[in-house]
VOGU-3710 file (C-alpha; in Angstrom, 3 decimals, decimal comma):
1> mqrlydflrr> -0,038/0,053/-0,020  2,878/2,290/0,810  4,450/1,772/-2,631  1,001/2,461/-4,287  0,577/5,648/-2,229  4,050/6,796/-3,328  3,317/6,073/-6,927  0,156/7,980/-6,866  1,867/11,041/-5,245  4,564/10,938/-7,983
11> hpsgvdgfwa> 1,910/11,019/-10,734  -0,814/13,415/-9,740  -1,817/14,287/-13,276  -2,298/10,554/-14,097  -4,537/10,154/-11,023  -6,613/13,222/-12,107  -6,920/11,805/-15,703  -8,042/8,442/-14,318  -10,844/9,994/-12,193  -11,845/12,171/-15,187
21> vvlfgisvaa> -12,376/9,150/-17,323  -14,379/7,414/-14,576  -16,563/10,583/-14,176  -17,140/10,910/-17,991  -18,033/7,201/-18,077  -20,475/7,451/-15,232  -22,120/10,519/-16,969  -22,481/8,793/-20,349  -23,666/5,496/-18,731  -26,347/7,396/-16,799
31> gfsdpdayrg> -27,629/8,917/-20,018  -27,910/5,642/-21,841  -29,412/3,815/-18,891  -32,069/6,507/-18,297  -33,068/8,113/-21,624  -35,621/10,277/-19,827  -32,951/11,897/-17,762  -32,331/14,600/-20,209  -35,937/14,843/-21,676  -37,409/18,320/-21,731
41> tdspalnvpi> -34,026/20,053/-22,218  -33,653/22,418/-25,179  -30,284/21,120/-26,294  -29,918/17,396/-25,322  -27,135/17,032/-27,890  -24,815/19,288/-25,768  -24,950/16,806/-22,913  -21,944/14,712/-24,023  -19,642/17,669/-24,974  -20,336/19,566/-21,841
51> afllclvval> -19,835/16,384/-19,817  -16,461/15,891/-21,648  -15,331/19,414/-21,007  -16,327/19,175/-17,315  -14,211/16,021/-16,990  -11,494/17,885/-18,789  -11,562/20,380/-15,873  -10,841/17,552/-13,488  -8,016/16,213/-15,639  -6,136/19,559/-15,810
61> rrrmpermll> -7,056/21,002/-12,452  -3,550/20,876/-11,087  -1,758/22,117/-14,171  -3,893/25,230/-14,764  -6,387/25,746/-11,907  -7,341/29,310/-12,710  -8,187/28,515/-16,412  -10,039/25,346/-15,413  -12,073/27,493/-13,024  -13,016/29,926/-15,729
71> laavlgvtql> -13,920/26,995/-18,059  -16,113/25,469/-15,364  -17,826/28,850/-14,862  -18,572/29,060/-18,627  -19,840/25,500/-18,760  -22,177/26,214/-15,841  -23,528/29,316/-17,401  -24,012/27,374/-20,669  -26,014/24,750/-18,823  -28,372/27,373/-17,329
81> vldvatmaad> -28,740/29,279/-20,429  -29,298/26,328/-22,883  -31,260/24,359/-20,342  -28,837/21,440/-20,205  -29,818/19,490/-17,172  -27,384/18,726/-14,230  -25,459/15,464/-14,607  -22,779/13,482/-12,810  -20,086/15,481/-14,648  -21,140/18,536/-12,667
91> fallvivytv> -19,243/17,052/-9,711  -16,226/18,707/-11,390  -17,504/22,086/-10,074  -17,069/20,789/-6,592  -13,564/19,471/-7,388  -12,360/22,719/-8,977  -13,643/24,714/-6,056  -11,409/22,759/-3,673  -8,507/22,830/-6,044  -8,574/26,643/-6,545
101> aatgarwssw> -9,005/27,319/-2,929  -5,894/25,194/-2,110  -3,500/26,059/-4,913  -4,963/28,883/-7,093  -4,501/32,681/-6,979  -6,302/34,591/-4,391  -8,736/36,128/-6,903  -9,630/32,742/-8,234  -10,194/31,421/-4,677  -12,749/34,021/-3,944
111> lalgmglsaa> -14,399/33,522/-7,389  -14,614/29,859/-6,656  -16,300/30,563/-3,274  -18,807/32,846/-4,949  -19,537/30,207/-7,575  -19,937/27,458/-5,046  -22,365/29,396/-2,865  -24,561/30,518/-5,796  -24,575/27,342/-7,865  -27,220/25,560/-5,935
121> tlaqvrwpne> -29,515/28,507/-5,798  -29,208/29,185/-9,642  -29,870/25,457/-10,364  -32,981/25,482/-8,131  -34,248/28,585/-9,730  -33,610/27,228/-13,228  -34,940/23,738/-12,711  -37,441/24,059/-9,690  -39,279/21,069/-8,309  -42,849/21,939/-8,532
131> qtsaagnfai> -43,924/19,103/-6,409  -41,855/20,461/-3,444  -42,932/23,325/-1,184  -40,975/26,486/-0,880  -39,449/25,263/2,470  -38,455/22,043/0,749  -36,771/23,873/-2,074  -34,916/26,023/0,373  -33,722/22,873/2,340  -32,496/21,527/-0,981
141> vvlqtvpfal> -30,546/24,688/-1,784  -28,920/24,551/1,652  -28,014/20,964/1,370  -26,493/21,439/-2,054  -24,625/24,554/-1,035  -22,957/22,976/2,096  -20,685/20,600/0,047  -19,331/23,618/-2,019  -18,642/25,587/1,262  -16,899/22,630/2,820
151> awvlgdsmrt> -14,728/22,071/-0,265  -13,709/25,700/-0,266  -12,949/25,654/3,478  -10,966/22,446/3,191  -8,943/23,796/0,237  -8,221/27,063/1,974  -7,191/25,130/5,020  -4,721/23,144/2,999  -3,383/26,434/1,420  -2,766/27,744/5,014
161> rrayfaqlee> -1,184/24,474/6,074  1,194/24,347/3,061  2,149/28,038/3,675  2,785/27,165/7,435  5,019/24,216/6,499  6,804/26,294/3,836  7,528/28,923/6,518  8,790/26,192/8,886  11,071/24,831/6,120  12,408/28,315/5,381
171> raarlekere> 12,958/28,867/9,026  14,816/25,619/9,451  16,972/26,359/6,408  17,747/29,736/7,806  18,613/28,277/11,183  20,795/25,679/9,452  22,685/28,510/7,688  23,102/30,339/10,992  24,408/27,190/12,672  26,877/26,735/9,791
181> aqakvavaae> 28,010/30,377/10,143  28,374/29,966/13,942  30,292/26,818/13,386  32,572/28,692/11,077  33,021/31,509/13,579  33,850/28,947/16,271  36,415/27,176/13,995  38,060/30,548/13,253  38,111/31,438/17,003  39,724/28,074/17,830
191> rariarelhd> 42,209/28,488/15,154  43,085/31,963/16,494  43,430/30,471/19,933  45,757/27,816/18,593  47,697/30,523/16,731  48,183/32,395/20,010  49,285/29,305/21,818  51,726/28,345/19,082  53,123/31,838/19,023  53,745/31,846/22,755
201> vvahnvsvmv> 55,307/28,343/22,787  57,488/28,878/19,784  58,636/32,448/20,636  59,574/31,678/24,172  61,262/28,199/23,743  62,998/29,050/20,491  64,431/32,252/21,988  65,736/30,181/24,896  67,312/27,672/22,480  68,943/30,449/20,433
211> vqadgaayvl> 70,489/31,981/23,501  71,620/28,713/24,833  73,127/27,684/21,376  74,965/31,022/21,192  76,308/30,420/24,662  77,429/26,980/23,888  79,217/27,997/20,841  81,000/30,817/22,635  82,291/28,550/25,571  82,567/25,259/23,591
221> daapdqakka> 86,453/25,256/23,644  87,031/27,150/26,948  84,324/25,525/29,123  83,048/22,233/27,777  80,968/21,542/30,894  79,023/24,805/30,368  78,593/24,018/26,718  77,292/20,589/27,661  74,872/22,082/30,124  73,644/24,551/27,482
231> letisstgrq> 73,093/21,792/25,030  71,034/19,764/27,636  69,002/22,979/28,164  68,449/23,170/24,379  67,403/19,530/24,312  64,900/19,749/27,231  63,498/23,049/25,956  62,986/21,575/22,508  61,207/18,525/23,886  58,893/20,747/25,971
241> alaemrrllg> 58,047/22,847/22,872  57,318/19,793/20,743  55,137/18,349/23,545  53,096/21,551/23,714  52,956/21,924/20,011  51,785/18,387/19,619  49,081/18,928/22,166  47,884/22,038/20,346  47,922/20,531/16,947  46,153/17,453/18,196
251> vlrtgehqes> 43,039/19,721/18,417  43,120/19,921/14,624  43,193/16,185/14,337  40,137/15,383/16,323  38,396/12,250/15,000  41,514/10,966/13,355  43,875/8,290/14,703  46,520/9,996/16,684  49,869/8,522/17,490  50,217/7,321/21,011
261> geyvpqpdve> 52,169/9,951/22,964  52,065/11,684/26,199  50,749/15,141/25,900  51,606/17,802/28,492  48,788/19,394/30,359  48,083/23,057/29,737  50,368/25,328/31,741  49,041/26,760/34,937  50,138/29,261/37,616  52,247/26,682/39,417
271> qiedlveqcr> 54,420/26,225/36,311  55,382/29,893/36,262  58,186/29,098/38,720  59,548/26,531/36,281  59,344/29,068/33,545  61,280/31,514/35,621  63,961/28,913/36,351  64,237/28,186/32,609  64,719/31,795/31,977  67,426/32,033/34,698
281> gsglpvdfkv> 69,149/29,026/33,223  69,299/30,844/29,768  71,081/33,779/31,384  68,194/36,101/32,196  68,146/37,166/35,887  64,653/37,091/37,136  63,269/37,916/40,556  60,106/36,008/41,356  57,712/36,489/44,209  54,229/35,388/45,179
291> egtarplpsg> 52,117/37,420/47,556  48,806/36,404/49,121  47,385/33,011/49,778  47,686/30,756/46,735  44,487/28,919/45,764  43,035/27,006/42,824  41,987/29,342/39,929  39,839/28,728/36,871  41,794/26,962/34,061  41,355/29,910/31,759
301> veltayrivq> 42,706/32,373/34,287  45,773/30,078/34,914  46,551/29,591/31,376  46,265/33,260/30,596  48,569/34,165/33,614  51,262/31,769/32,423  51,069/33,060/28,853  51,370/36,683/29,911  54,446/36,040/32,001  56,019/33,831/29,164
311> ealtntrkhg> 55,329/36,551/26,627  56,699/39,316/28,808  59,873/37,432/29,617  60,366/36,463/25,944  59,986/40,172/25,087  62,568/41,049/27,639  65,050/38,492/26,305  64,489/39,855/22,773  64,624/43,586/23,429  66,192/44,045/26,942
321> gpnagasvrl> 69,827/43,937/25,872  72,719/41,758/27,274  72,627/42,990/30,954  68,790/43,192/31,343  67,108/41,677/34,424  63,345/41,137/35,144  60,991/40,657/38,078  57,778/38,768/38,262  55,118/39,351/40,947  51,992/37,195/41,482
331> vyfddglgll> 49,476/38,749/43,867  46,420/36,822/44,998  43,484/39,016/45,719  40,110/38,002/47,134  38,467/38,575/43,694  41,305/38,042/41,211  44,950/37,534/40,465  47,341/40,360/39,825  50,482/40,163/37,549  53,415/42,568/37,381
341> veddgkgaph> 56,287/41,818/35,183  59,027/44,535/34,861  62,480/44,615/33,267  65,374/47,161/33,462  66,646/46,657/29,881  66,970/49,197/27,239  63,663/47,999/25,809  62,288/48,416/22,319  59,937/51,039/20,799  56,379/50,534/22,083
351> elyeeggadg> 55,134/50,197/18,453  57,148/46,991/18,089  55,469/45,377/21,181  52,066/46,351/19,625  52,982/44,717/16,434  54,258/41,590/18,005  58,047/42,138/18,243  60,766/43,327/16,162  59,950/40,822/13,258  56,366/42,124/13,251
361> qghgligmre> 55,072/38,532/13,032  53,926/37,665/16,515  51,053/38,752/18,685  52,806/40,963/21,280  50,599/43,214/23,369  47,684/42,498/20,990  47,801/38,894/21,825  47,973/39,726/25,553  44,952/41,947/25,385  43,035/39,309/23,580
371> rigmvggtld> 43,831/36,726/26,163  43,115/38,997/28,977  39,865/40,185/27,353  38,640/36,602/27,104  38,752/36,218/30,857  37,372/39,795/31,564  40,633/41,186/32,842  42,534/44,427/32,321  46,114/45,171/31,030  48,399/48,119/31,455
381> agprpgggfr> 51,645/48,059/29,548  54,207/50,613/28,660  57,814/51,838/29,080  59,041/52,470/32,575  60,568/55,810/33,613  64,344/55,548/33,309  64,251/52,480/30,960  62,785/49,143/30,732  59,159/47,837/30,223  56,394/47,135/32,639
391> isallplkpa> 53,330/44,957/32,200  50,493/44,914/34,764  47,474/42,742/34,568  44,446/41,882/36,687  42,635/38,798/36,066  39,284/38,394/37,819  38,069/35,083/39,201  34,759/35,286/37,449  34,457/36,529/33,826  32,797/39,850/33,286
401> h> 29,222/39,684/31,889
//
């Protein structure tokens, strides 16, 4: 039955043609079986052509509903004028009223309603039943008008329902496009986050490795032990950088088979001390202090704090000069975490920090502001009086709304 139903839905014109043939056959058969059915009419020879045209209305109702409505109206008037008695084919008037109300233009829908409401009255006036009282004739008119009214109401309801479903489909399509756009925005934001992470990892660790490599080359002949220690620092720093890069790039490989490996966790506040020790080992004196009572912080705040300190110390190593020193202060407040990173080096023009360093390829202070803005914090950065650079940040424990 389901296959038959699907077949009928795929061939609506064929279904209409079939019912038109059936209706024409019934009309012709009724004329042959009851020769007196059309007796008394002025033009009995028009019965078959009119019946054929009315059945044609049924066959073509979906393809051209407005034209078929006008054809049905002309045929109805012809029956009234030429005294062609009603027949089974007049059922086409009921069908076209429904069709136009459901799929036709608005003007044709109202025209169909007027035709349907007046058809029974005009027929009763043209062919009155003299053996029935006035009340009986009125009851007949009402009974014959009701089907036309119901057909129009049903067709108009189908029109409204289709419009409603079309609106739902349009809304669903629009929401789907919005979801796709939001997904693209999320992907872009994630890529930007990964780019910031990679910048911080590469900028810091590679600068440490370059400094250590230069130192190892300088003391290779005079102090082999120091050169060996520098090479060990380069090795450990490189491994750490690779581990962090592998963790970050692993985000882009979600759903794929990833090689077994041990990814390092995201840096947090506790690892700032290790970061400071690494900088000291690379030849940058760093004074590190923690004030207040340490306590667990949101992961986003901890990662931001670590990256801010890492970027600040990297900039000091790049621009501070050979004898520069730095200080790092972490201050735990009741409602946030304060960061203060200062150096006493010669520094670089403030524009270079804004652009991301002397090479102009990094994130610099722009990246810092983006990170701090993501957690609802504030940043104050600029040259110090007398030389050096100062970065002050306040990270709230709860993001700003």
